[in-house]
N, C-alpha and C positions, 0 to 999 in steps of 0.2 A: 473646642476649636479644632478644626481639621489639622492644622499644622502641628498640633501637639501630638497627634496620633500617627499621621502618615508622613513619609518622606515626600519631598517636593515632586519626585518622579511619579509617585503614586497619585498625587493630587492632579498632575497634568493628565495622566491617563484617565482618571475619573471625569475630568472636565471635557476631554476630547470625546470620550465614549459614554457620555451620560445617557441614562435610560431614555430611549426615544418614546415619543407619544405614538399612539396607534397610527396617526396620519403620516408620520415621517419615518416609520420603521423601514430599515433598508431591506431591499430584496436580497436573496441569497441564491446564487447559481453555482452548483457544484458539477464539475465535469471530471469524470473518472475514466481513465483509459484501462484497457484490458490487456494484461500481459505486456507492460511497457517498462523498459529499463529506466533506472533513476538518473542516468546521465545522457540519455539519447535525444538531445535537443540542442539547438544552436545556443540557447542561453546558458546551457550547462557545459558548453565547451566542445560539443561534438563537431568535428571538422566537416562533415558531409551531409548530415541529415537536415532536411529543409523543414523548419518549423517556424515560419514568420509570425503566425498569430500567437503562439505560445511565447515566443521571444518578445513580442510587443507587450503582452501581459506582464512579463517579468520586468521589462523596462519601465512600465507604468506603475508597478507595484513592488511586492516583496518576494524575493526568491530565498527559499530555505535550502541550504546546501547539505544538511545532515538530518533529513526527515526520514522516519522509519515507520513501517507498517507493523501491525501486531501479528501478522502471519503472511505467508506467501502462497495463498490458495484463495481462489476467486470468491466463492460464496461466503466462507467464513470471514474473509477480509471485509467484504462489503457490509455484512451484517454487523461486524465489530465497529466499523466506522460510524454507521448510522445509529447504532445503539449506545455508543460510548462505553462499551464493555469489551473485555478481552474475550477471544473466541471460547475458551473453556468456561467463561461465565455466562455466555449467551445460550448454552444448550445446543448450539449449532456449530460445533468446532470442526466437523468433518465436511469435506466437499459434498455438495448436493443436499446437506441437511437443511431443513426449513426452520425459520424462526419459530420457536415454540409459542404456544398460547401464553399470553402474559408478557412476552417480549415487546419492548416499546422502542420505536424509532424516534429520532428527534423531530420528524415530521408531525407526530401526534401533538406534542405540546405547542408546536408552532401553529398548527391548525386551530387548536383551542384558543390561541391568542389572537386569531384573526387572519392568519396567513392563508393564502390559497396555495395548496401544495401539489406538486406534480413530479412524475418521474417518466423517463423515456428510455427506449431501447432495452438494453439488457437489465434484468432485475435480479433473478437468481436468489431470491430469499423466501419464496413460498407465500401462501395465501395470507397469513397474518401480517406479513410485511407489505404485501400488495394493498391490503385494505386500509393502510395507514396513510394513503395519499388520496387527494381529491380527483386526480386526473392522470391518465396514462397515454403516452404517445409512442408510436412505432417508428417514427422518422424525425430527423432533425427538421424537416420541412414543416412539421406540425407545431414548431415552437411558437409561431405567430398565433396559432389557434389557442394555445395555452395562455398566451398573454391576453388575448381577447377575453377568455374565460375569467382570468384574474381581475380584469378591469382595473379599478382603482385600488384594489387590495395589494398589500405587500405580498410577494410570492417567495416560495422556496421550491427550487427546481433541482432535481438530481438527474443528471444525464449519464447513463451507464453505457459508455461506448463498448462496442465489440472489437474494435481495432485495438491492439494488434494480435488478436487471438488467432491461432492456426485453425484450419489449413490456409495456406497462401496460394494465390495464383496471380499471374501477371495481369497488369492493367489497373491496379488499385490507384496509381498516381501517374500522371503524365507531365513531363517526361519522367521515366522511372529513375531510381538511383543506380549509380554505376557500381557493379560488384568490385571493380578495381579500387574503388575509394572506400570500401567497407573497412571498418576497424575491427579486426578479429581479436577477441579477448584471449588471454593466455590459456584459458581452460578449454578452448576449442582448437581444432586443427586448422591450419591455414591452407585450405584447398579451394579450388574454384567452386565446387558445389556448396561448400560452407559460405563462401563469399556471396554466392547467388542467394542462398537462404537468408543471409543478413540483409541483402539489398531488398528482397521482398518484404521483410520485416520493416525496413525503413520506409518503404512505400506505404505500408498500412499506417505508420505513425504520421506520415505526411497527409494521408487522407483524413485522419482524425483531426489534424491541425486545420485543414481546410474547413471541416465541419464546425470546429470551434469558432473559426472566423465568421461563419454564417450566423451562429448564435449571437455573437457580439454585434454584428452588423444590424441584426434585428432589434437588439436592445437600443443601439444608438439611434436607429431610425425612429424609434418611438420615444426617444428622450428619457429612457429609463436606465441607461448605462451608469450615469454618475451616482445614482443611489443604489447601486448593486454591488455587493461583495461577491467577486468571482473567485472561485477556488479551483485549481487544477491539480490533480494527483493521479496516481495509479493504484491498482488493487494488488498487484504482485509483480515480481521481476519478469524480464523478458523470457519467452518460452524456449529456452535453450538449456542444454545440460549444465548443471551446477549453477543455475540461476533460479528460475521459477521452482517453487517447492522447497527451496532451501532457506536456511536462516543466515546464510552469508549475505553480505551487503548487496550482492547481485540479485538476491531474492527478496529481501525485505526493505532495501533502500527504495525510496520513492521520490519522484519530483514533487515539489510542493510550491506552488506559486499562488499568491493571494493579491488581488488587485481590488482597490476600493477608492476611486477617485475622490480626492479631498480629505480622505481619512487616513490612507496609507501613503506615505511618501514614495514617489517613484524612484526606481533604481536601487532600492534597498536590498541588502543581503544579510541574512541571519545565519551565522556559522555555528550557532549552538545546536545542541541536540533537540529534536522535536519528534513527537509521536502523534500519529493520527488518532490516538485515543482521546486527544484534546480537541478534536475538531467539533464534535457535537456540543460540548460545553461552550465552545467559542460561539457557535451559532445561537445558542440560547442567550448568551450575554449580549451579542450583537442585536438580537431581537428585543432585548429588555425584559426577558422572562427569567424566572428562577430555574437553575439547572436541575433537571430531574434527579432525585436521590439515587436512582439506579446507576447513574453515570459515574465512572471512577476517575475521569480525567479532569483537567483544569483548563480554564480559558487561556487562549493565546493572545488576548487583547493587549497585555503589557508589551509583548514582543512586537506586535503590529505597530505600536507607538514608538518603541525604542528597540530596534533590531540588534543593538549592541549588548543587550541583556544576555546572560550566560546560557539560558535555556535549561533543559532537564539535566540532572546528574546522571540518570540512567534511563535507557529505554529497554523494553522487554518484548520478546516475540516468541512464537511457538509454531510447531508444525505437528499436525495430527494426520488423520487419514486423507490421502489424496491419491487415489488409485492403489497406492501401497500404504500400509499402516506405518506410522512413525510416532514416537513420543520424544520430541526434541524441544528443548527450551534454551533461550539465550538471553543474556544481558549484555548491553553495550554501553560504554562510556564514550567520551570524545576520542579516547586514545586506544582503548582495548575492548575486546569482545571475548566472552566466555560462553561456550556451547556445551550442553549435556545431551548425550545420546543414550537412549534406553535399550534399543535393539541392536546389539553389537555383532551378532552372528550372521546377519544377512546384509547383502549389498544395499546401498541407499536406494530407496524407491522413488525414482523420478516420475513426475506426471506423464501420463501416456502420450500427450501431444508432443512433449519434448523428445521422447524416445521413439517417435515416428519420424522425426525430422532428418533431413540430409546431414545436418551437423552431428547428430547422434550416430548415424551410420558411418560417417567419416571417422569418428572417434573409435568405434568398434573395429573398423578396418585398420586403423593405425595401431591399435592395441594388438590385434592379431598378427600384424606384420612387424611388431617390435619397434615401431617408429614413434611411440607415444612418449611424451616427456613426463617427468615426475609430477608437475603441476596438473597435467591432464589425467594422470593415472589416479589421482587422489580419490575421485568419486567411485572408483572400482574396488578400492581396498577393503578387504575383509580379513580379520575382524576390524570393526571401526573403533576408534578411541572413545572411551566413556566420557572424556572431557577434552575439549579443544579450547585453546587460549591463543588469541592472536593480538599482535601489536598492530592495530588497525591504522595507526598513523604512519608507520614505516613499512608495513606489509599489507597494503590495501587490497591485494588479491586474496588474503587470508590463506596462505599456503604453508606457512611455517608454524607448526604447533609448538607452543612454549609451555604447555601445561605441566610437563614433568621436569622442567628446567629449574634448578634451585634458585636462580636469580629472579624467577618470576613467581615464587611462592607467595610473596606478599600480595601482589595484585590478584593472584588466583584466589586466595582466601577472602579478600575483600569482595570480589565479584560473586563467589559462591555464597557468601553471607547475604548479599543483596538479592540474589536470585531466590534463595530460600525464603527470605522475608516476603518478597513479592508473591511467591507461591502460597505462603501461609495467608497473607492478607486477601488474596483473590480466590482462595479456596480451590486451588488447582488440584486435579485428580492425579494420583500416582499412576505410573505406567502399569502397575500390577492390577489395576482395577478393571481395565477394559482393553479388548483387542478386536480389531475388525479385519476380516479376510481381505487379502489383496485381490484386485481384478486385473493386474498386470504382472508379467514375468519380470522380476527384478534384474535378471542377467541380460536378457535379450531386449527387454522393453516392449514385448508384444502384449497387447491388451487382449485378454481371452473372453471377456464378457463386458457388456455395457452396463450391467447392473451394479449398483453400489454394493460393496462387499458387506455381507451380514455380520453382525456382532457375533463373535465366537466365544467371547469371554466378557462378562460384565459382573462386577461385584459391588457391594455396598461401599460408598466412599469411606476411606480410612483417614484418620487424622495424620497430617504430615508431621514428620519428626526431624 
């Protein structure tokens, strides 16, 4: 008997999300923004960014308030999400690395199960990733063509937006956002040029939101919206200093909204921890297929049914080469985060597009003029701490390192053990195994070559201890 083995909540989940037949399998539409902050939308409380379509999805579906990426770097993040594996497991942990031969995206088992699969706009995962889809489109306007090709088949569509990636220029959205209404985070300098930089970033988010609306309108016009799971998220944090490329929440936090009419209750909020490592397994279960054995995450379907569930105990993330080489790992709970840094003797290596921005130049000018605050100075400090520990509940900016405080020794030990266990289980490589040359100056932020840095040191994997 089912009731002898499963609690009532599990029985309800199984009945609501029973394995569908081929004819009624749901469509899956994933829209992923490029370099977008995790709270920069009306539905997440931002007071001035205009995102009516994303807000409408949240109102009709489920909003995750503590969802996290596995890395804060574009191509490794997208490959990780599609493969259901952590970046160091995919063999494509550095920026611009291609998915190796043998790497499998969720689109492949979905296609084998009868789905018509497609992707649009930005890909950034190489030939092996590209060939795992039936169709590719260069414009949101081609979505109707994709649906024509899909015909009566269920579809999986991955839309890789380029907004809000730099460079910026005026005209992305009309009317544009007002720099005076920009929300300047404490790690940036509050100047007119930084506010203008933020306003242009807001415009790109607004343009993405407009295009998301066009996708949804096309689904509704064809009567396919109600049987479509729509997922909205980002690939890494906003392209500003101390955000993109970091494992602070400003770098690895992501919006995550899931809408599925009739299956997910509208206006829901999940406050537990969630990781994008669980998205590919979720898509597999939604489609009624077995999760590929290569995927390390777990389906989110129980949370979609009951958002009050606690979510994950831990989430994990990493930072490897992105213009500058790093070996940074982190573990986060609902209340605390622990970060380990391997390269302590060099300044933090920001992505080149962050360090070409007006916001970066304003930070450098404030630093040179002695007008910089302690919170803003943190990214320039050398040597860097080997371990950082933050009370994320009471210090959401992650500015006050508690790693060496006796009162925090217990939580530090617990998180260090959790991080080490994760590294062992996922076969993470040690910092001593490989190094890649920088292609950006860490002090000035100047990029001196467009070529990905060559490996300058690579050894055989060593067992972690």
